[in-house]
C-alpha positions in Angstrom: -61.1 -110.7 44.7 -63.4 -108.5 42.7 -61.3 -105.6 41.5 -62.4 -102.3 40.0 -60.4 -99.3 38.9 -60.3 -96.1 41.0 -62.5 -94.3 38.5 -65.1 -97.1 38.5 -65.2 -97.2 42.3 -65.8 -93.4 42.4 -68.4 -93.4 39.7 -70.3 -96.3 41.4 -70.1 -94.5 44.8 -71.6 -91.4 43.2 -74.5 -93.3 41.8 -75.2 -95.1 45.0 -75.1 -92.0 47.1 -77.3 -90.1 44.6 -79.9 -92.9 44.6 -79.6 -93.4 40.8 -77.8 -96.8 40.8 -79.5 -99.5 38.8 -80.3 -102.9 40.2 -77.1 -104.3 38.6 -75.0 -101.5 39.9 -76.4 -101.9 43.4 -75.5 -105.6 43.3 -72.0 -104.7 41.9 -71.6 -102.2 44.8 -72.5 -104.9 47.3 -70.2 -107.4 45.7 -67.3 -105.0 45.8 -67.9 -104.1 49.4 -68.3 -107.8 50.4 -65.1 -108.8 48.7 -63.1 -106.2 50.5 -64.8 -106.9 53.8 -64.1 -110.7 53.6 -60.7 -110.4 52.0 -59.1 -107.1 52.9 -56.7 -105.8 50.4 -55.9 -102.9 48.1 -54.2 -103.0 44.7 -52.5 -99.6 44.6 -51.1 -100.3 41.1 -54.7 -100.5 39.8 -56.8 -98.4 42.2 -54.3 -95.8 43.4 -53.4 -94.8 46.9 -56.2 -95.8 49.4 -56.2 -92.5 51.3 -56.2 -90.5 48.0 -59.1 -92.4 46.7 -61.0 -91.8 49.9 -60.3 -88.1 49.7 -61.5 -88.0 46.1 -64.8 -89.9 46.9 -65.4 -87.4 49.8 -64.8 -84.5 47.5 -67.0 -85.8 44.7 -69.9 -86.9 47.0 -69.9 -83.9 49.3 -71.9 -81.5 47.0 -74.8 -84.0 46.5 -74.8 -84.9 50.2 -75.0 -81.2 51.1 -77.9 -80.8 48.7 -79.6 -83.8 50.2 -79.8 -82.0 53.6 -82.7 -80.1 52.2 -84.6 -83.2 51.2 -86.7 -85.5 53.4 -85.0 -87.1 56.4 -85.4 -90.6 54.9 -83.5 -89.8 51.8 -80.8 -87.9 53.7 -80.3 -90.9 56.0 -80.1 -93.3 53.1 -77.5 -91.2 51.2 -75.4 -90.8 54.2 -75.6 -94.5 54.9 -74.6 -95.4 51.3 -71.7 -93.0 51.4 -70.6 -94.3 54.8 -70.5 -97.9 53.4 -68.4 -96.7 50.4 -66.0 -95.0 52.9 -65.9 -98.1 55.0 -65.1 -100.1 51.9 -61.9 -98.2 51.2 -61.1 -98.1 54.9 -61.4 -94.4 55.5 -64.4 -94.4 57.9 -64.7 -90.7 57.2 -68.5 -90.3 57.4 -70.8 -90.6 60.3 -70.1 -94.3 60.7 -67.4 -95.0 63.2 -66.8 -98.7 63.9 -64.9 -98.0 67.1 -64.5 -101.0 69.4 -67.2 -103.5 68.7 -67.7 -106.9 70.1 -66.6 -109.7 67.7 -69.5 -111.1 65.7 -69.6 -114.9 65.2 -69.0 -116.1 61.6 -72.1 -115.8 59.4 -72.0 -119.6 58.6 -72.5 -120.2 62.3 -75.2 -117.5 62.8 -77.1 -118.5 59.7 -77.0 -122.3 60.1 -80.7 -122.6 60.9 -82.0 -120.9 57.7 -85.7 -120.3 56.9 -86.7 -121.1 53.3 -89.1 -118.9 51.2 -92.7 -120.1 51.4 -94.0 -122.5 48.7 -97.5 -121.6 47.7 -99.8 -119.0 49.2 -101.4 -121.2 51.9 -104.5 -119.0 51.2 -107.9 -119.9 52.5 -111.1 -119.1 50.6 -114.2 -118.8 52.8 -117.5 -118.9 50.9 -120.7 -117.2 51.9 -122.0 -120.6 53.2 -119.0 -120.8 55.6 -117.3 -123.6 53.7 -113.5 -123.1 53.5 -111.2 -124.2 50.7 -107.5 -124.6 51.0 -106.4 -123.1 47.7 -102.9 -124.7 47.6 -104.4 -128.2 47.8 -107.3 -127.5 45.5 -106.8 -128.4 41.9 -107.2 -126.1 38.9 -110.7 -125.7 37.6 -114.1 -125.3 39.3 -113.9 -124.8 43.1 -117.4 -123.9 43.9 -120.8 -123.4 42.2 -123.5 -121.3 43.8 -126.4 -121.0 41.4 -125.1 -119.5 38.2 -121.9 -118.2 40.0 -118.8 -120.2 39.3 -115.5 -119.8 41.3 -112.5 -121.2 39.5 -108.8 -121.5 40.0 -107.0 -121.0 36.6 -103.7 -122.4 35.3 -101.8 -119.5 36.9 -103.3 -120.1 40.3 -105.6 -117.0 40.2 -109.0 -117.2 41.7 -111.6 -116.2 39.1 -115.3 -115.3 39.6 -117.8 -115.7 36.7 -121.6 -115.6 36.4 -124.3 -114.0 38.5 -123.6 -114.1 42.2 -125.2 -112.1 45.0 -124.3 -108.6 46.2 -125.3 -109.8 49.7 -123.1 -112.9 49.6 -119.6 -112.2 50.7 -116.4 -114.3 50.2 -113.1 -113.8 52.0 -109.6 -114.8 50.9 -107.0 -114.9 53.7 -103.3 -115.2 53.0 -101.5 -116.1 56.3 -98.0 -115.0 57.3 -95.5 -117.3 55.5 -97.5 -117.3 52.3 -97.0 -116.0 48.8 -99.4 -113.4 47.4 -102.5 -114.6 45.6 -104.3 -113.1 42.5 -108.0 -112.7 42.2 -110.3 -111.6 39.4 -113.6 -110.3 40.9 -117.0 -110.5 39.4 -116.7 -107.1 37.6 -113.3 -108.0 36.1 -111.3 -106.0 38.6 -108.0 -107.7 39.6 -106.6 -107.8 43.1 -103.3 -109.2 44.5 -103.4 -110.0 48.2 -100.1 -110.1 50.2 -98.9 -112.3 53.0 -100.6 -111.6 56.4 -103.5 -110.0 54.5 -107.2 -110.7 53.7 -109.8 -109.4 51.3 -113.6 -109.6 51.8 -115.8 -108.9 48.7 -119.3 -109.7 47.4 -119.8 -112.4 44.8 -121.5 -109.8 42.6 -121.7 -106.0 42.4 -125.2 -104.5 42.3 -126.2 -100.9 41.6 -124.5 -98.3 43.8 -120.9 -99.0 44.9 -118.6 -101.9 44.6 -117.5 -102.4 48.2 -114.6 -104.6 49.4 -112.6 -104.7 52.7 -108.9 -105.1 53.0 -106.8 -106.0 56.0 -103.0 -105.9 55.3 -101.8 -105.1 51.9 -103.4 -105.4 48.4 -102.8 -104.1 44.9 -105.8 -103.2 42.8 -106.4 -102.9 39.1 -110.0 -101.7 39.0 -112.3 -102.1 36.0 -113.7 -98.6 35.2 -117.4 -98.0 35.8 -118.5 -94.3 36.3 -121.9 -95.4 37.5 -120.6 -97.8 40.1 -117.6 -96.5 42.0 -115.3 -99.1 43.6 -114.9 -98.6 47.3 -112.1 -100.0 49.5 -112.6 -100.1 53.3 -109.9 -101.5 55.5 -109.5 -103.3 58.8 -107.0 -100.9 60.3 -109.1 -97.8 60.7 -112.3 -96.3 59.2 -110.7 -94.6 56.2 -112.2 -95.3 52.7 -110.7 -95.3 49.3 -113.1 -94.4 46.5 -112.2 -95.4 42.9 -113.7 -95.2 39.4 -111.0 -97.1 37.5 -107.4 -97.1 38.4 -104.3 -99.0 39.7 -103.3 -98.5 43.3 -101.7 -100.1 46.3 -103.2 -100.1 49.9 -101.2 -101.0 52.9 -103.3 -101.3 56.1 -101.6 -103.7 58.5 -103.1 -103.3 62.0 -99.7 -103.2 63.8 -98.6 -100.1 61.8 -101.4 -97.8 63.0 -101.7 -96.1 59.6 -103.1 -96.7 56.1 -100.9 -96.0 53.1 -102.5 -95.6 49.7 -100.2 -95.2 46.7 -101.6 -94.4 43.2 -100.0 -95.7 40.0 -102.7 -94.6 37.5 -106.1 -92.9 37.5 -107.5 -91.1 40.5 -108.6 -92.1 44.0 -110.0 -90.2 47.0 -108.9 -91.2 50.5 -111.5 -90.2 53.1 -111.3 -90.3 56.9 -113.6 -89.1 59.7 -111.5 -85.9 59.7 -110.3 -85.1 56.2 -110.3 -86.1 52.5 -107.6 -86.1 49.9 -107.7 -86.6 46.1 -104.7 -88.4 44.7 -103.1 -88.0 41.3 -100.8 -90.7 39.7 -97.5 -91.0 41.6 -98.9 -89.6 44.8 -99.2 -91.3 48.2 -101.6 -90.6 51.1 -100.9 -91.8 54.6 -103.9 -91.7 57.0 -103.0 -91.7 60.7 -105.1 -93.2 63.4 -106.3 -89.7 64.4 -107.8 -89.1 60.9 -105.1 -86.8 59.6 -103.9 -87.5 56.0 -100.3 -86.8 54.9 -99.7 -86.4 51.2 -96.5 -87.3 49.3 -96.4 -86.0 45.8 -93.5 -88.2 44.5 -94.0 -91.7 45.9 -91.5 -94.4 45.0 -93.9 -96.5 43.0 -91.3 -99.2 42.2 -90.6 -99.8 45.8 -94.2 -99.8 46.8 -95.4 -102.2 44.1 -92.4 -104.6 44.2 -94.0 -107.2 46.5 -96.7 -107.8 43.8 -93.9 -108.7 41.4 -92.2 -111.1 43.8 -89.5 -108.7 45.0 -88.3 -107.2 48.3 -87.3 -103.6 47.5 -86.1 -101.5 50.4 -85.2 -98.0 49.3 -84.2 -96.1 52.4 -86.2 -98.2 54.9 -85.2 -98.6 58.5 -84.6 -102.0 60.1 -88.0 -102.2 62.0 -89.8 -101.7 58.7 -87.7 -104.2 56.8 -87.9 -106.8 59.6 -91.7 -106.4 59.8 -92.0 -107.3 56.1 -89.7 -110.3 56.6 -91.8 -111.4 59.6 -94.9 -111.5 57.6 -93.4 -113.2 54.5 -91.3 -115.8 56.2 -93.5 -116.3 59.3 -90.7 -115.5 61.7 -90.3 -113.7 65.0 -87.9 -110.8 65.2 -86.2 -109.8 68.4 -83.7 -106.9 69.0 -80.5 -106.9 71.0 -79.7 -103.5 69.6 -81.2 -100.4 68.0 -80.2 -99.6 64.4 -80.9 -96.1 63.3 -79.5 -96.3 59.8 -81.6 -96.9 56.6 -80.8 -99.4 53.9 -81.3 -100.1 50.2 -81.7 -103.6 48.9 -83.6 -105.3 46.1 -83.8 -109.1 45.9 -86.3 -111.7 44.8 -88.7 -113.1 47.4 -88.2 -116.7 46.4 -84.9 -117.0 48.3 -84.2 -118.2 51.9 -84.2 -115.4 54.5 -80.4 -115.7 54.9 -80.0 -114.2 51.4 -81.9 -111.1 52.3 -80.1 -110.7 55.7 -76.8 -111.3 54.0 -77.4 -108.4 51.6 -78.2 -106.1 54.5 -75.1 -107.3 56.4 -72.9 -106.3 53.6 -73.1 -102.7 54.9 -71.5 -103.9 58.2 -74.0 -101.7 60.0 -76.0 -104.5 61.5 -75.9 -108.3 61.8 -78.4 -111.1 62.4 -78.7 -114.5 64.0 -81.1 -117.1 62.7 -82.4 -119.6 65.3 -85.3 -121.6 63.8 -88.0 -119.1 63.2 -86.5 -116.5 65.5 -84.3 -113.8 64.0 -82.2 -111.7 66.3 -80.9 -108.3 65.3 -77.4 -107.7 66.6 -74.5 -105.3 66.0 
């Protein structure tokens, strides 16, 4: 059993509840909880009396939980959920979580026996202006297409690179299906784009005078080459909002099934415009445009969580189960069905190159929700 002292458990609980725990501390927290959950026990000689430790955790956490009531609902829910798990860990069940009488859950080994591996490759398809399609996973490195003086190459890192003089009226499209890894592109102007699973990018093979227009469906991260005389313009397939850019780093999330477009700015400045309103973003801000044209601004976006997918990570920081499962559906190409509603929010950070069971196991450590894997169907259960 993984054993910690009373003081270490309390300190770790404070960090988790405050949202300041590092990745290593979060993993340690999950490991401690899982060991107690799988092998119940309490070493009073090392950790003190169980009830007394529970009371001390409640006393130490209560001020920060009271302060969090004034914060956004998502953060409140996450902190309460984190505190509840710590309370459950030591057996007190003091916070809002009450296990009550719950139907027995089958052992995880039985529920997870039909695992789904992480995708290998992007499975991306490049469609040229001529209509010709290239399966990028099976294409070798080097020259993929030559149209006049325009060359399209796949480099040693698997990125798609455009060089030469193309045409502003000739458009290419890269589509990454569900169940694929993100793909990296270098456009004709040197701008770099990462396209996520279940997403596509349409762009001209060259940028002429005026704007540099591209269209995104799904999620993409941009590092735009500055050009004050030729602003970069991102349209999306979810609504009619437009992101106007000079040179910057930002993420756009525009999945059709989410009925909103989220733009998060890491550096520079962008303007998000809808039929109804317009919003200029500064670094660290996030704009969410709704289907009715309204724009909601968040001044302190969680950049690490938003950009994690580009770096090959799942990072859920106060996300609800439907949001988490939606991301897993796209990446692993699975179907999610619900036998229960789960209102709590969760925190987890884990590499994307693992089977889906590893992600679900991390979430199950909270004992707030469980899952069953049946081929490519994932069932959410209590």
